[in-house]
C-alpha positions as CSV (number, residue, x, y, z in Angstrom):
1,M,5.1,37.6,-56.8
2,S,5.4,36.2,-53.2
3,G,2.8,38.7,-52.0
4,A,0.3,37.3,-54.5
5,L,1.0,33.8,-53.3
6,I,0.5,34.8,-49.7
7,A,-2.7,36.6,-50.5
8,G,-3.9,33.6,-52.5
9,H,-3.2,31.1,-49.7
10,S,-4.9,33.3,-47.1
11,A,-8.0,33.5,-49.3
12,V,-8.1,29.7,-49.6
13,L,-7.6,29.3,-45.8
14,A,-10.3,31.9,-45.1
15,G,-12.7,29.9,-47.4
16,H,-12.0,26.6,-45.6
17,S,-12.4,28.1,-42.1
18,A,-16.0,28.9,-43.0
19,L,-16.6,25.2,-43.9
20,L,-14.9,23.9,-40.7
21,A,-17.0,26.2,-38.5
22,D,-20.1,24.1,-39.2
23,T,-18.6,20.7,-38.1
24,D,-18.3,19.2,-34.7
25,Q,-14.5,19.1,-34.9
26,G,-12.7,20.2,-31.7
27,K,-15.7,19.9,-29.4
28,G,-15.6,17.8,-26.3
29,S,-17.9,14.9,-25.6
30,P,-19.5,13.6,-22.3
31,I,-17.2,10.6,-22.5
32,G,-14.2,12.9,-22.5
33,L,-15.5,14.7,-19.5
34,F,-16.0,11.4,-17.7
35,V,-12.5,10.2,-18.5
36,V,-11.0,13.5,-17.2
37,I,-13.1,13.2,-14.0
38,V,-12.0,9.6,-13.4
39,L,-8.4,10.6,-13.9
40,V,-8.7,13.5,-11.4
41,I,-10.2,11.1,-8.8
42,A,-7.5,8.5,-9.4
43,V,-4.8,11.1,-9.0
44,Y,-6.4,12.3,-5.7
45,F,-6.4,8.8,-4.3
46,L,-2.8,8.2,-5.4
47,Y,-1.7,11.4,-3.8
48,R,-3.5,10.5,-0.5
49,S,-1.9,7.0,-0.5
50,M,1.6,8.3,-1.3
51,S,1.4,11.0,1.4
52,R,0.6,8.2,4.0
53,H,3.5,6.2,2.8
54,I,5.8,9.2,2.9
55,K,4.9,9.9,6.6
56,K,6.1,6.4,7.5
57,V,9.6,7.0,6.1
58,P,12.2,7.8,8.8
59,P,13.9,11.1,8.6
60,T,17.3,9.5,8.2
61,F,18.5,6.1,7.2
62,D,21.6,6.1,9.5
63,P,22.2,2.9,11.5
64,P,21.5,3.2,15.3
65,A,24.5,4.5,17.2
66,D,24.2,1.9,20.1
67,P,24.4,-1.8,19.4
68,P,21.8,-3.9,21.2
69,A,22.9,-4.7,24.8
70,D,22.0,-8.4,24.9
71,P,21.6,-10.6,21.9
72,P,18.5,-12.8,22.0
73,A,19.0,-16.1,23.8
74,D,19.0,-19.3,21.8
75,P,16.4,-21.9,22.7
76,P,17.6,-24.8,24.9
77,V,19.1,-27.7,23.0
78,D,16.7,-30.3,24.5
79,Q,13.6,-28.2,23.8
80,P,12.5,-27.6,20.2
81,A,11.9,-23.9,19.3
82,D,8.3,-24.4,18.2
83,Q,7.2,-26.6,21.1
84,P,6.0,-24.6,24.2
85,E,7.1,-26.0,27.6
86,D,3.7,-26.3,29.1
87,L,2.2,-28.6,26.5
88,P,2.9,-32.4,26.7
89,A,4.9,-33.9,23.8
90,G,3.2,-36.5,21.7
91,P,0.6,-36.8,18.9
92,P,-2.2,-34.2,18.8
93,V,-5.5,-35.4,20.3
94,D,-8.6,-35.1,18.1
95,P,-11.5,-33.1,19.7
96,P,-14.7,-35.2,20.3
97,A,-17.1,-35.4,17.4
98,A,-20.2,-33.3,17.6
99,K,-23.5,-35.3,17.7
100,A,-25.8,-34.7,14.7
C-alpha cells in the first residue's frame, strides 16, 4: 500500500512541475544583480579600509622597556602656559577696518 502512495504522490508532483516550469519563479531580476554588485563593491572598499587600519597596528602592545629620561618641564609659575613670552600682555588690538 505504501508503494501505491509513493507512486501517487510522485505523479502529482510530476504534474505540478510542468505547471511551475511556465512561471517566472526562481529567476533573477536586474534589481537583484544591481544589489549583488553594490554589495561586492561595498565589501571591496571595507576590505581596503580595514587592511590600511591593520597595517597601523603595532606588532606588540608591550610597554616600552626604557622609561623616558627627562619628564617634560612645567611652565614657570609667573608665565601662563597659553601666553607666549614674546607677545605683550594686555587686551587684544583690533586690526584697522578696511575702507569700502
